[in-house]
C-alpha positions as CSV (number, residue, x, y, z in Angstrom):
1,M,-82.0,65.7,365.9
2,L,-83.8,64.9,369.2
3,T,-84.0,61.2,368.4
4,S,-80.3,60.9,367.7
5,F,-79.6,62.7,371.0
6,F,-81.6,60.1,372.9
7,L,-79.9,57.3,371.0
8,I,-76.5,58.6,372.2
9,I,-77.7,59.1,375.8
10,G,-79.4,55.7,375.8
11,G,-76.4,53.9,374.4
12,T,-73.9,55.6,376.8
13,F,-75.9,55.3,380.0
14,G,-77.2,51.9,379.0
15,F,-73.6,50.7,378.5
16,L,-72.5,52.1,381.9
17,A,-75.5,50.6,383.7
18,A,-74.8,47.2,382.0
19,C,-71.2,47.3,383.2
20,I,-72.1,48.1,386.7
21,A,-74.9,45.4,386.7
22,F,-72.4,42.9,385.4
23,L,-69.9,43.6,388.1
24,I,-72.4,43.5,390.9
25,T,-74.0,40.3,389.7
26,F,-70.6,38.7,389.0
27,Q,-69.4,39.5,392.6
28,E,-72.6,38.4,394.3
29,Y,-72.9,35.1,392.3
30,R,-69.3,34.3,393.0
31,K,-70.0,34.7,396.8
32,H,-72.8,32.1,396.3
33,K,-70.3,29.6,394.8
34,F,-71.3,29.9,391.2
35,E,-68.4,28.9,389.0
36,G,-67.3,28.7,385.4
37,W,-69.7,29.3,382.5
38,R,-72.8,29.6,384.7
39,L,-71.3,32.5,386.5
40,W,-70.5,34.3,383.3
41,R,-73.8,33.5,381.7
42,E,-75.9,34.8,384.6
43,A,-73.9,38.0,384.8
44,L,-74.0,38.6,381.1
45,T,-77.8,37.9,381.0
46,V,-78.3,40.6,383.7
47,A,-76.0,43.0,381.9
48,T,-77.9,42.5,378.6
49,F,-81.3,43.0,380.2
50,T,-80.1,46.1,381.9
51,F,-78.7,47.6,378.7
52,V,-81.9,46.8,376.8
53,F,-84.0,48.3,379.5
54,F,-82.1,51.6,379.8
55,F,-81.7,51.9,376.0
56,G,-85.4,51.2,375.4
57,L,-86.4,53.7,378.2
58,S,-84.3,56.4,376.6
59,L,-86.0,55.7,373.2
60,L,-89.4,55.8,374.8
61,I,-88.7,59.1,376.5
62,G,-87.3,60.5,373.2
63,Y,-90.5,59.4,371.4
64,M,-92.8,60.9,374.0
65,L,-91.0,64.3,374.0
66,K,-91.0,64.5,370.2
C-alpha cells in the first residue's frame, strides 16, 4: 500500500517537474540561439533526467519509510 502511494506521488510530481524543467530549458536554450532538433533534444534530455531523479527519489523515500 505504501509503495503504491509513493509510485503515484513520484509519477505525478516527477511528471510536473519534468514539464517545468522542459519549459525552462527550452526557453533558455532558445535565447542562446539553439535551433531545430538540438533545441528539442537538449530540453527533452533535461526533462527525462528530472523525471527519473524525482521518481527515483520518491521510490527511495518509500523504501526507507517501509
